[in-house]
MARNU-567272 format. One record per residue (C-alpha): residue in one letter; residue number from 0; x, y, z. Coordinates in nm, 2 decimals. Layout:
("A" NUM (X Y Z))
...
This chain:
("M" 0 (0.65 3.95 -8.34))
("E" 1 (0.81 4.19 -8.58))
("I" 2 (0.64 4.52 -8.63))
("I" 3 (0.50 4.43 -8.97))
("S" 4 (0.36 4.09 -8.85))
("W" 5 (0.21 4.26 -8.53))
("T" 6 (0.04 4.51 -8.75))
("R" 7 (-0.11 4.23 -8.96))
("F" 8 (-0.21 4.05 -8.64))
("I" 9 (-0.41 4.35 -8.53))
("T" 10 (-0.58 4.41 -8.87))
("D" 11 (-0.62 4.06 -9.01))
("T" 12 (-0.65 3.83 -8.71))
("L" 13 (-0.78 4.04 -8.42))
("G" 14 (-0.99 4.23 -8.66))
("Q" 15 (-1.21 3.92 -8.70))
("Y" 16 (-1.34 3.97 -8.35))
("F" 17 (-1.33 4.34 -8.30))
("E" 18 (-1.42 4.65 -8.51))
("F" 19 (-1.15 4.91 -8.51))
("I" 20 (-1.20 5.29 -8.48))
("P" 21 (-0.88 5.46 -8.61))
("I" 22 (-0.80 5.79 -8.44))
("C" 23 (-0.52 6.04 -8.51))
("P" 24 (-0.55 6.33 -8.26))
("E" 25 (-0.32 6.56 -8.46))
("V" 26 (-0.51 6.52 -8.79))
("E" 27 (-0.85 6.55 -8.61))
("I" 28 (-0.75 6.89 -8.46))
("G" 29 (-0.67 7.01 -8.81))
("L" 30 (-0.29 6.97 -8.84))
("P" 31 (-0.15 6.88 -9.18))
("I" 32 (0.05 6.58 -9.30))
("P" 33 (0.35 6.61 -9.28))
("R" 34 (0.36 6.85 -8.98))
("E" 35 (0.62 7.00 -8.75))
("P" 36 (0.71 6.77 -8.46))
("M" 37 (0.57 6.84 -8.12))
("H" 38 (0.69 6.77 -7.76))
("L" 39 (0.54 6.81 -7.42))
("F" 40 (0.69 7.09 -7.22))
("G" 41 (0.66 7.20 -6.85))
("S" 42 (0.54 6.97 -6.57))
("A" 43 (0.45 6.60 -6.61))
("E" 44 (0.11 6.67 -6.43))
("T" 45 (0.00 6.96 -6.65))
("P" 46 (0.23 6.97 -6.96))
("R" 47 (0.19 7.20 -7.26))
("L" 48 (0.19 7.06 -7.62))
("L" 49 (0.42 7.28 -7.83))
("T" 50 (0.58 7.25 -8.17))
("I" 51 (0.96 7.20 -8.14))
("K" 52 (1.09 7.48 -8.37))
("T" 53 (0.82 7.75 -8.39))
("G" 54 (0.68 7.70 -8.03))
("I" 55 (0.32 7.70 -8.13))
("D" 56 (0.10 7.59 -7.84))
("Y" 57 (-0.17 7.34 -7.93))
("T" 58 (-0.26 7.25 -7.57))
("E" 59 (-0.60 7.41 -7.56))
("R" 60 (-0.70 7.29 -7.91))
("M" 61 (-0.60 6.93 -7.83))
("S" 62 (-0.76 6.93 -7.48))
("T" 63 (-1.09 7.07 -7.62))
("W" 64 (-1.10 6.82 -7.90))
("A" 65 (-1.01 6.53 -7.66))
("E" 66 (-1.30 6.62 -7.43))
("K" 67 (-1.55 6.62 -7.72))
("K" 68 (-1.40 6.30 -7.87))
("L" 69 (-1.43 6.11 -7.54))
("K" 70 (-1.79 6.20 -7.52))
("K" 71 (-1.85 6.05 -7.86))
("L" 72 (-1.65 5.74 -7.78))
("E" 73 (-1.89 5.67 -7.49))
("K" 74 (-2.14 5.55 -7.75))
("E" 75 (-1.90 5.30 -7.91))
("N" 76 (-1.90 5.02 -7.64))
("L" 77 (-1.52 5.01 -7.65))
("C" 78 (-1.35 4.70 -7.53))
("G" 79 (-0.99 4.83 -7.55))
("F" 80 (-0.77 5.09 -7.69))
("I" 81 (-0.42 5.07 -7.85))
("F" 82 (-0.21 5.39 -7.82))
("K" 83 (0.10 5.51 -8.00))
("S" 84 (0.40 5.46 -7.78))
("R" 85 (0.57 5.77 -7.64))
("S" 86 (0.35 6.00 -7.84))
("P" 87 (0.29 6.35 -7.69))
("S" 88 (-0.07 6.32 -7.78))
("S" 89 (-0.15 5.95 -7.76))
("G" 90 (0.11 5.80 -7.52))
("I" 91 (-0.01 5.65 -7.20))
("G" 92 (0.33 5.63 -7.03))
("S" 93 (0.70 5.71 -7.06))
("V" 94 (0.63 6.02 -7.27))
("K" 95 (0.92 6.27 -7.24))
("V" 96 (0.83 6.61 -7.09))
("Y" 97 (1.09 6.87 -7.18))
("T" 98 (1.22 7.19 -7.01))
("P" 99 (1.25 7.52 -7.20))
("S" 100 (1.63 7.45 -7.23))
("G" 101 (1.57 7.12 -7.39))
("G" 102 (1.63 6.89 -7.10))
("V" 103 (1.39 6.62 -6.99))
("T" 104 (1.22 6.67 -6.65))
("K" 105 (1.00 6.36 -6.61))
("T" 106 (0.80 6.13 -6.82))
("G" 107 (0.42 6.16 -6.83))
("K" 108 (0.12 6.08 -7.05))
("G" 109 (0.01 6.23 -7.38))
("L" 110 (-0.28 6.48 -7.36))
("F" 111 (-0.53 6.25 -7.53))
("G" 112 (-0.39 5.93 -7.38))
("G" 113 (-0.40 6.07 -7.02))
("A" 114 (-0.75 6.21 -7.07))
("F" 115 (-0.87 5.87 -7.21))
("I" 116 (-0.75 5.68 -6.91))
("K" 117 (-0.92 5.92 -6.67))
("H" 118 (-1.25 5.91 -6.87))
("F" 119 (-1.25 5.53 -6.92))
("P" 120 (-1.08 5.38 -6.62))
("L" 121 (-1.22 5.03 -6.68))
("I" 122 (-1.13 4.99 -7.05))
("P" 123 (-0.81 4.79 -7.11))
("V" 124 (-0.54 5.01 -7.27))
("E" 125 (-0.19 4.94 -7.40))
("D" 126 (0.07 5.12 -7.62))
("D" 127 (0.18 4.95 -7.94))
("G" 128 (0.54 4.91 -7.81))
("R" 129 (0.45 4.70 -7.50))
("L" 130 (0.23 4.48 -7.71))
("H" 131 (0.54 4.32 -7.86))
("N" 132 (0.58 4.15 -7.52))
("P" 133 (0.39 3.82 -7.53))
("R" 134 (0.27 3.85 -7.17))
("F" 135 (0.15 4.21 -7.20))
("R" 136 (-0.02 4.11 -7.53))
("E" 137 (-0.20 3.81 -7.39))
("N" 138 (-0.31 4.01 -7.08))
("F" 139 (-0.45 4.30 -7.28))
("I" 140 (-0.64 4.09 -7.53))
("E" 141 (-0.77 3.86 -7.26))
("R" 142 (-0.91 4.16 -7.07))
("M" 143 (-1.08 4.29 -7.39))
("F" 144 (-1.27 3.96 -7.43))
("V" 145 (-1.37 3.97 -7.06))
("L" 146 (-1.51 4.33 -7.10))
("K" 147 (-1.68 4.23 -7.43))
("R" 148 (-1.86 3.95 -7.24))
("W" 149 (-1.95 4.20 -6.96))
("Q" 150 (-2.10 4.44 -7.20))
("K" 151 (-2.31 4.15 -7.34))
("L" 152 (-2.43 4.07 -6.99))
("K" 153 (-2.52 4.44 -6.93))
("K" 154 (-2.71 4.45 -7.26))
("K" 155 (-2.92 4.16 -7.14))
("G" 156 (-3.01 4.34 -6.82))
("A" 157 (-2.74 4.20 -6.58))
("S" 158 (-2.98 4.01 -6.35))
("M" 159 (-2.84 3.87 -6.02))
("K" 160 (-2.85 3.52 -6.17))
("G" 161 (-2.66 3.65 -6.47))
("L" 162 (-2.40 3.81 -6.26))
("I" 163 (-2.35 3.50 -6.05))
("D" 164 (-2.32 3.29 -6.37))
("F" 165 (-2.07 3.54 -6.51))
("H" 166 (-1.86 3.52 -6.20))
("T" 167 (-1.87 3.14 -6.19))
("D" 168 (-1.75 3.13 -6.55))
("H" 169 (-1.45 3.35 -6.47))
("K" 170 (-1.35 3.22 -6.13))
("L" 171 (-1.04 3.03 -6.23))
("L" 172 (-0.93 3.31 -6.47))
("I" 173 (-0.95 3.56 -6.18))
("M" 174 (-0.76 3.32 -5.96))
("A" 175 (-0.47 3.31 -6.21))
("H" 176 (-0.44 3.68 -6.21))
("S" 177 (-0.50 3.77 -5.85))
("P" 178 (-0.59 3.55 -5.55))
("K" 179 (-0.67 3.87 -5.36))
("H" 180 (-0.93 3.98 -5.61))
("Y" 181 (-1.06 3.62 -5.64))
("S" 182 (-1.15 3.64 -5.26))
("L" 183 (-1.28 4.00 -5.29))
("L" 184 (-1.51 3.93 -5.58))
("G" 185 (-1.63 3.60 -5.42))
("S" 186 (-1.73 3.80 -5.11))
("L" 187 (-1.92 4.05 -5.33))
("I" 188 (-2.11 3.77 -5.50))
("A" 189 (-2.18 3.60 -5.16))
("N" 190 (-2.35 3.92 -5.03))
("T" 191 (-2.56 4.01 -5.33))
("Q" 192 (-2.87 4.06 -5.12))
("K" 193 (-2.70 4.33 -4.91))
("N" 194 (-2.60 4.56 -5.20))
("K" 195 (-2.81 4.76 -5.44))
("R" 196 (-2.79 4.62 -5.79))
("E" 197 (-2.62 4.91 -5.96))
("N" 198 (-2.37 4.96 -5.68))
("L" 199 (-2.29 4.58 -5.69))
("L" 200 (-2.24 4.58 -6.06))
("S" 201 (-2.02 4.89 -6.05))
("E" 202 (-1.81 4.75 -5.76))
("Y" 203 (-1.78 4.41 -5.93))
("I" 204 (-1.66 4.52 -6.27))
("R" 205 (-1.42 4.78 -6.11))
("N" 206 (-1.25 4.51 -5.90))
("L" 207 (-1.26 4.25 -6.18))
("M" 208 (-1.08 4.47 -6.43))
("E" 209 (-0.83 4.58 -6.16))
("G" 210 (-0.75 4.22 -6.08))
("L" 211 (-0.72 4.11 -6.44))
("K" 212 (-0.48 4.39 -6.51))
("L" 213 (-0.22 4.20 -6.29))
("I" 214 (-0.02 3.97 -6.51))
("A" 215 (-0.09 3.59 -6.47))
("T" 216 (0.26 3.48 -6.39))
("V" 217 (0.39 3.12 -6.43))
("K" 218 (0.36 3.08 -6.05))
("K" 219 (-0.01 3.19 -6.05))
("N" 220 (-0.09 2.99 -6.36))
("T" 221 (0.06 2.68 -6.20))
("N" 222 (-0.16 2.73 -5.90))
("A" 223 (-0.47 2.75 -6.12))
("L" 224 (-0.36 2.45 -6.32))
("Q" 225 (-0.31 2.24 -6.00))
("H" 226 (-0.65 2.36 -5.88))
("I" 227 (-0.81 2.23 -6.19))
("Q" 228 (-0.61 1.91 -6.16))
("G" 229 (-0.80 1.84 -5.84))
("Y" 230 (-1.13 1.81 -6.02))
("F" 231 (-1.00 1.49 -6.19))
("K" 232 (-0.90 1.29 -5.88))
("K" 233 (-1.18 1.04 -5.93))
("H" 234 (-1.16 1.03 -6.31))
("L" 235 (-0.80 1.00 -6.44))
("T" 236 (-0.61 0.67 -6.46))
("S" 237 (-0.27 0.64 -6.30))
("D" 238 (-0.10 0.71 -6.63))
("E" 239 (-0.31 1.01 -6.70))
("K" 240 (-0.25 1.16 -6.35))
("Q" 241 (0.12 1.11 -6.40))
("E" 242 (0.11 1.27 -6.75))
("L" 243 (-0.09 1.57 -6.62))
("R" 244 (0.14 1.62 -6.32))
("G" 245 (0.45 1.60 -6.54))
("T" 246 (0.30 1.85 -6.80))
("I" 247 (0.21 2.11 -6.53))
("E" 248 (0.56 2.07 -6.37))
("S" 249 (0.72 2.12 -6.71))
("Y" 250 (0.52 2.44 -6.75))
("H" 251 (0.62 2.55 -6.40))
("K" 252 (0.99 2.50 -6.50))
("E" 253 (0.92 2.70 -6.81))
("F" 254 (1.02 2.42 -7.05))
("I" 255 (0.68 2.44 -7.23))
("P" 256 (0.43 2.72 -7.29))
("L" 257 (0.09 2.75 -7.11))
("V" 258 (-0.10 2.62 -7.42))
("V" 259 (0.04 2.27 -7.36))
("P" 260 (-0.11 2.19 -7.01))
("V" 261 (-0.43 2.39 -7.10))
("T" 262 (-0.47 2.18 -7.42))
("L" 263 (-0.43 1.86 -7.21))
("L" 264 (-0.68 1.98 -6.95))
("N" 265 (-0.93 2.07 -7.22))
("H" 266 (-0.89 1.71 -7.35))
("Y" 267 (-0.97 1.56 -7.01))
("V" 268 (-1.26 1.80 -6.96))
("R" 269 (-1.42 1.67 -7.28))
("K" 270 (-1.33 1.31 -7.21))
("Y" 271 (-1.47 1.30 -6.86))
("N" 272 (-1.74 1.56 -6.91))
("I" 273 (-1.66 1.79 -6.61))
("S" 274 (-1.95 2.04 -6.64))
("Y" 275 (-1.80 2.30 -6.41))
("L" 276 (-1.47 2.31 -6.60))
("K" 277 (-1.65 2.32 -6.93))
("R" 278 (-1.77 2.67 -6.85))
("Q" 279 (-1.44 2.81 -6.72))
("Y" 280 (-1.30 3.08 -6.94))
("Y" 281 (-0.96 3.02 -6.80))
("L" 282 (-0.94 2.72 -7.03))
("K" 283 (-1.06 2.92 -7.33))
("P" 284 (-1.02 3.29 -7.26))
("H" 285 (-0.99 3.39 -7.63))
("P" 286 (-1.01 3.22 -7.97))
("V" 287 (-0.73 2.96 -8.02))
("E" 288 (-0.66 3.12 -8.36))
("L" 289 (-0.50 3.41 -8.18))
("M" 290 (-0.23 3.17 -8.04))
("L" 291 (-0.17 3.40 -7.74))
("R" 292 (-0.08 3.12 -7.50))
("N" 293 (0.17 2.97 -7.73))
("H" 294 (0.42 3.23 -7.61))
("V" 295 (0.36 3.26 -7.23))
């Protein structure tokens, strides 16, 4: 997507499903518009935020504001956060850190961006530059919808039955991202009686979001698609089996996008009324209007 169309995608399309909270750290600490440009100086681990020409140090002011802002954001039930790429305040990676002589030592994180990640380790984050990549975009938005469903589960009380149902609904989605986390989360659910409820919930969502952060590659998606294919052994006709195998193989060879085999599978799920697959979010991880799987 071009920048202008991506901006409209966020505000017009994605905005139908999420409420946005605009934040500009520089404005919120009292700096004017326009203002003198700033850079990070010193070490990547503990950089200072200084203006380029006058050398005014805004580190303490930014850090104090960020601490208070993050406390306020705890009440907002955030599902995700989009940061400004390479910003000395809001960047979450590849932010240049300069030496006093003007050279670049390393790259780090912006003061607010870095503090946010530490404070909210489970919340999906991305910078606006990486979101132009279709795979990063689909992964980020998919994780936001998962977290939104998790928050809904927690609001209802998150009973053990509710957790098991949640896990069952997301099994194939987890498989497509990380077979390792698929096994790990399955073990957690299998031993619900051995863990305290709060510890179990905390361990489950931590591992879930960690696993989903891994990109669902063509290879891993193909594995999930073939796994789903196995549920139709007793239902599909010979022609339908051949069509499905061919469609999955075409995706595996990257001739067609993921939306094609998924659409065909959803058709067969409805046609043959496969109840287990009807509930799988892998086949409907986000609204079709977002068209995210048309490009991966």
